N, C-alpha and C positions, 0 to 999 in steps of 0.2 A: 632641331636640337632635340638632343639625345640623353637620357638619362642614364649615369652609371652606378656606383655603389653609394647606397644612402648614407647619411652622417652617423657614424656609431650610436648617437643618441636615440634615431632612429630605429635602430637595431634594438636598443635596450628595451625600449618602452614593447617589445614584442615577448620579455622574458615571461611574464606570464603565459603564454602560450607555451613556450619551453617548461615552465612547472607542470602544469595539466598536462601536457604531454607526457613529462618524466611520471608525474603519478599517476596517470592511467595506465600506464605501461610497463613501467620498471616494478611499480608496487607489485601487482599482481603476479611478475616473477620472482619477487623477491620471496614474497608470502609462499609461491611454490615451492621455491630454492629449500626453505627454511623447513616447510612438512617435509620434504623428498629428505633432507639432511636427517632429520626427526626419525624419520622413518627406517633411513639405512644407519642411523648410528645403534638403534636399538635394533636393527637386525642383526647389525656386527658384533654387538654385544650377547645376545643371545645367541647366536652363531658361535663365538667362543665357549661360553659358559656351558651349551649343551656339549660340544664335541668334548671337553674336559671330562662334563658328567659322563655321559659314554662311554671314557676312556677309562674311569675309575669304576664304572657298573662292570663294564668285559673282563678288567682284572676281577675284584671280587668275585662273580659268578663264576672264574674259574678255578680260583683258589677254594673259593668253597666246595664246588664239588671234588677238586680234591681232597679236601677235608671230610668228607661224605664219606669218600670211598676210604678214608685211610679209619673214618671210625669201624665200621664194616668189619675192615680188615683186623684191627686190632683193639677196637674199644674205645672208651673214652681216658682209661688212667694213663694212656703215654699222650695224651693232648697238650699238656703244659710243657714239655720235650719238644713235640713236634712245631708249637707255637713259635720258641725260641729257636728253632732250628730255619722256621721259614721265615723268620724276622733276620735271621744273621744271614740267611742266603740271598735274601730280598735285593734285587740289581738296581731298582729305581727309587734307595732313601735317600739318594741324592737330592731327588725332586718330589718325592712323595714320601708324606710318613706313612708306614703300617703300623696300626695296632693292634692287640688283641685285648679285648675287655671282657669283662667276668659280665655273668648274668644279673649282676648288681649294679654292673655300671660303671665298674671303677677298671684301671687301666691294669694289664696282668705284662703284657711287654709290648715293648715299644721301639722301634727303629732310630727313634731320634734321643732313645734314652729317658724318658719323661720316670719320673719314680712311679714304681708301681705302687698301686693302691688309690693315684690319683684320678680323681672324676673330670673328665672334658667338660662334660655340662653342656652339651649341646643337645637339638631334640631329636636328632634322628638316630642317635642311641636308643632311647626312652622307646620312639616308635618300632625302631625294626626289634627289640625283645619284648614289646606289649605285641606288636600285630606280626610277628615274626613274617616281617617283608622287609624285602632290602630297602632303606630311606637314606634322600640325599639332603645334606644342610648348605648352605650358604650363606654366609656372613661375618660378622667377627667371632675369634676368638675369644670366648669368658675370659681367658687368662692372661694372654697379650696383645688382646683388644687388633690383631693383624685380619684380614679382610681374607677369609679361607671358603675352601670347598671341601666337603666332605661327604662319603659313601660309606654306610654301615650296613652289611650284611648279617643276617643272624648264622649262628653256625647252630646247628641241631642235631641232637641225639638221642634215637628211640622217641621222635615225635618230640622233645621237649627243648626249648632253647637253652643249650649251656652256655652261650656267649655270644662276642659280636665280632666280628673281622672290620676293622675302621681304616677305609684309606684317606689321607688328610692331606692337601695341596696346598697352598700360597696362591693367591688370586693376583700378586704382584705384578708376576710377568704377564699375566694375562690382560690385567689393564692397562699394562704400559703398552701392549700391542694394540687393544682398544683405541688409547689416545691417539695411536700413530695411526691407526686407518681414520679415528676421526678427523684428525689433521688433514688428511690427505683429501678427505670427502669437505674439509672446510674448505681447503686451498681449491680445489676444483669449483666449488660454487661460487668463491669468490672472483674467480677465472671467469666463469660463466656471465657472473653479473657484470664483470667490470667489461664481457664483449658486448653485452645485453645494453649496457648505458653508452658505452663509445659510438656502439651502432646506432643506436637512438638520438646520441646528440648529434652525431652526423648527419643523418635524416632530417631531422628539427629543423638543423642549422642550413640545411639546404631548403627546407620548406619557411623559414622565418625572414631568409635573405633577400628571395624574390617577392615574400608579401608586404615585406618592408618597402622595396622599392616601387610596389606597386601602389601601395597605399601612400607614398610621398608623392605619386605621378598625380593619381586619384585628388589628394587634395590641392595639386598645383591647379589642375585642371577645375574644378571646382572655384578656386581662387581666380579663376580667370585666365590662365597660361594656357592657352587653346594650342594645339598642333602640336605638344610636347610629345617626344618620341622615348619608348625604353628601348635600351638595348636587350633586345632577346637572345640569352645563350642558353636558352631552355628548351628541352626534346619532348618533356611529356605533356599534360594538361595544363603546368605553367607557362607552358611556353605557348601555348595555345589563350590560356588568358592574358596573357604580354601582347599576344598577336591581337586579340579583341579589344584591349585598352588602347593600342596604339592605333587601330581602324576607328577606335570611338573619337579617339584627340581629334585624329584628321580630319573625319568629318563634320566636326562641332566647330574645328578651325576655319572648315571651307563654309560652313554655314553661318558661320559669325562674320566671314568677310563679306560674303555675300547679302546677309543681313545690313551690314554697315554700305557696302554697295547700294542695297535698294534705298536705302534711308536717303543717300546721298543722290541717287539719283532721283527720288519724288520730288524730293526736296528742289532738286534744280529743274524737272518738270512741273511742279507746280507754280514756281515762281515767273517760269517763260510767260505762260498764258495769264497772268496775272498782270506781269510788266507791259504784256501787249492792248489788253484790255482797261487796264490801269491809264496808259499810255496815249491810244485811241478815245479811251472816255474823256482825257483831258482835252482833248483835240479839237474834239466836236463839240464839249461844253463852249471852247474858249471860242469857237468860230461857226456856232450851229446853223449860217445862212451860207458857209463858204459853198465851194464848188459841190456840187451833187455829187459828180465822181469820184470824189475824195471822200464824200459823206457815205455814199454806197462803200466802198470798199472799206473803210473804218470799222460799218458796220458789220459787213461781211465780216470782218477777220476777229471781230469781238464776238458775233454767232460762233463761228468758228471755234475758237480756242475758247468759250464756255462748253460748247459740247465736247471738248477734249477734256475740258477738267470734269466735267459731270460724268463721261465714261471714268475716268480715272480713279474719282471717285467711289463708283461702283466697283469697279474691280475692285477696291482696297475693301469695301465694305462686304465683298462676296468672300474675299481672302479670310477677313475677320471670325467672318462665320463659319468657314470650311476648318480656321485654327481649333477655334471653340466647339467642336461640334453641332451649331445648328443648321449645318448646312444641310438642308431636306429638298424633298421632290414632290410637286403635286403632279401625281400621276394622272394621266386620262387620256383617250385616244386621240392619236396626232395623226393629224395627213403631212408626215415627215417632205412628200415632196413641196406640198402647196408651201411650208412652210421655208423652204429652203429657196424657193421660186421669189418668196417676198424679199430674201434678204439680197438675195443677187440683184434683184430690181432696185431696193432701194440704195443698192453700192452701186451699181452700174454707172449713173448720172453724177455720183460723186466723182468718182475713176475716171468717167470722162474728163469731167473738167482737169484735171491733173493730168490730161494724154495718156491714160493707161484702158487698155480693151479691156470689159469683163466680159466671154464667151460662155453660154449658158448651153449644157448639152443634159437632154432627157430623153428616156425610151418614149415609145408611143403609146406605151402601156401605162395607164394609172395604177399607182401604188396601192398597194393598201395603208392602211392606217395604224399604227404600232403602239402599245403603251408608252407613254414618255409625258415629261412637263413641256408642253410647248416654248415657255419663258425661259426657260433654262436652256434648252436647244438653239433657240432664237441667237441667243447670247454666244453662245459655243460659233453658229454660223458665224454672226458679224463679228466678232472677234478673229475668225480663222481670216475671214476676207479681205478685214482688216491689218492683220500681220503680213499675209499675201502683198498688199498694196506698198506696205510700210519698208517690207525686207526684199521682194522681188519686182518691186515697181521698176527699176531701172531696165526693166526686159521688155515695158511697155506693153505687157501681154498676162491676162490671166484666165486662164478657164476652170470650169467648176460644172460639175457633173452628178445626177443621182441616179441610183439603179438599185437594182435587187442581184443579189446572188446568194443562191440559197437559201436560208431561213434567216440573213441579214440585209438589211437596207444602207446601202453604202454612199457616204457621199465625197466625194474627190473634189480638193481645189490645189489648183498647181501653177503657181507664176512661175518665170522664166527670168529670174536675175540671176545673181551667181551662185545660189546656193545656198548649204549651211556646211563648215566645214567637218571632217569627217571627227578632230577631235571632240568637237562641241554637241556632236549629236545625242551621245548617252546622259548630258546635260540638260537637253534645252528643255525639256517639261518640267526641270526641279523650281521649285519656289525661287525667286530673285533672281535667277541666271539671265544675263544679259548676252553672254557671250561678245565676240567682238564687233559685232553689228553697233554703228554707229546710230541706229535710228532710235526715236524717241518712244519711249516707254517704260512703264512700271516694271516689267520684269515678273510679274504673277498671272498674266493674264493665259500664258497657256497652262499654266499649274492649275488654275481655275476649270479650265477648259476639260483636261484630262479627269480631274476631278467628276463632275457632272458625266461626262460620258460611260465614267467606272459606274457611278452611282446606277446610271443606265444597264449596267450588263452589257458594256461594250468596248470597242476598243477604239483607243486615241493614239495613232503612231503620225511621227514626221520623218521624211527622208527625203534624201533625192533623187531627183526624176532623171531618168536618160533621156540625153542629150540636153542637161543643162537646168539648173532651176529647183524649186522643194516641192517638195508634194506632200500634202496632209488627208490621211486616208480616215475616216470616222466611219466604223461598223457598228451598228446599231440591231439586237436582235429583233424579229416582228413577234416574238412571242416572250410573254414573262418568266 
């Protein structure tokens, strides 16, 4: 089953994620843009006003120098006539007003035709007269209320301020240009902000949609819909996450299926011997003095089925310990060769009754003891021999051997049955796995054996032998 697009309400529930993302990414950009826009706007205003002031100051300095030369050549007597000539010939009178002001701060001559004797009333005039320095003023004209920029340059004769030459211009045009520049700045800032918001929305949508899909799938898995698969159309870390979710879902589904089969199998395995024990028990109880052969046969069946029940219960108990972490070892010096021979001799007689020949091979040398848990290792040997008879007994032959290979002591058990299908080999040691074999069993014996050998720092491998049949190899280290 493949998961497609999630319902719209599932995506909407992630709106909080979008909002947090937008706040955490867009807000800093917005603050930065506002700061930059403010600084740039202030810089533009300062640049325009400073440029205009510099222009007026240059004109004032040039014209003041001309008046200084005039005073040196002609004296102060012709000052008024010179001021009128200069005002009349001034070329920029359409945008700049030129005023000649007396030492008392009143207009004498003006290019705009202001009445003589009028006092402009701005601070640059008084400062220029008092300090004998060029001064500037930016603000509202006291008479008209218009925003202006003025530069006042003192005119001196014989070291005394005899008047002031004042240049005045309106800031209306400059303010209009500054406003236009600010609008351009604002438009650029809005465009940048829009690009940031759109790119972030596209990005967070690309994140939110797969997160919603994965969240929905995870909820369905937690609700019991094991094995569902998410359509993976992502190539980044999200694609890797989807692959992991799919793999997890598949494995959970497989484990649940195996667990269900295990419960069914165990129920069947328990029912069969209980039925046999109950049936023969009732038969013997009904006729305790009957045919001795039949009595012995019934008692043998009861004993065999009881033994099988005991083995199954023991496996279940071991599996329970393994699952909750109570599976431990009691390590001591173990004669592995002797322990394995005991298991072989125990099963040889049982196998002979079933028509199976168990052959044992050992070297001439006695193997040194190894660290291990003798009871657990004997459990492994018995389980392996029992499995060889169950699944490979049709070959009527089982071989067992123990030897030393390097720093390991190695136990091998081989049957001559049909072997194990190659497709089942990777799963044969998994819990609950029974494969295609029809042999009776719980499906956890090999998993318990593998766990015991691993706790001994050894290896437990199962494969197919050359020439047919399956072979189990147990390698245990001679030192801890």
